[in-house]
N, C-alpha and C positions, 0 to 999 in steps of 0.2 A: 504493500500500500504506500510505502514511503518513496517509491521510485517515481521519477518524473521524466517525461519525454522532453527532448530538446525543444519541441514546439511549445511546451508549457512554461519554459523559462527563457525569457528573451535574451539574457546574457549567454546562456548555453547555445541558443540558436544562432546568435551573432558570431560566437566563437566557431561554431561549425561552418557557417557561411564563410568566415575569414579563412579557415583552414582549406576549404574546398577551393576558394578563389586563389589562394597561394599555390595550391597544387596545380591548378589550371595554368596559372602564370608561369610556373616552372616548365610546364609542357608547351608553353607558347601557344595557348589556345584561348579563344574568347567565346563566351556564350552570349547569345542575344535572345531575349524573351519578348514575345508579342502575342497578340490575339489575331486569329484568322478572321478577316472581314466577312467571309461567307458563312462560316459555321460558329464563330464566337469562341472557338476552341483555342486553348493555349498551345503555342508553338515554341519550340526551343531550337535555335540554330547554333551549330558549332562552326565558328568562323576561323579562317586562317588570319592571324593578326597582321601579317605583312601585306597580303593581297586583298583581304576582306572577302574572299571567296567563301561560299558556304561549303564546308566539308561534309556536314551531315545535318539533316533536319528531322525532328521528331515532333509529330508524325510526318511522314513523307508527303511531299506536295501532291503526289498522285492520290493518296488517301484523302487528303483535304478536298481535292477536286471531286472525287466520288461522293463524299459526304455532302458537299455543296449541291451537287446535281440531285442527290436523293432528297435533300430539303426542298429544292425547286419542284421536284415531282410530287412530293407530298403536298406542297402548296397548291399545285394544279389539281390534284385529286380532291382536296377539300374544297376548293373553289367551285368545282363542278357539282359537288353534292349540295352546296348551299343554295 
């Protein structure tokens, strides 16, 4: 019962964030967080700090496109029923 998660203690959470950022800095990697306009979903991009190129994106762009199209289709189906 006495255990706390890092998310429950702001100082521990900040320490963890600082450690992760330090680790990423040593690997020469940058992270970029954003919300996808189509789905509202959180997106994390791993960037090359020298070129700014996206090394990896989570979730991948293809998956975001599929989800966006499914949302459009769902909207069309509900519009026709109304």
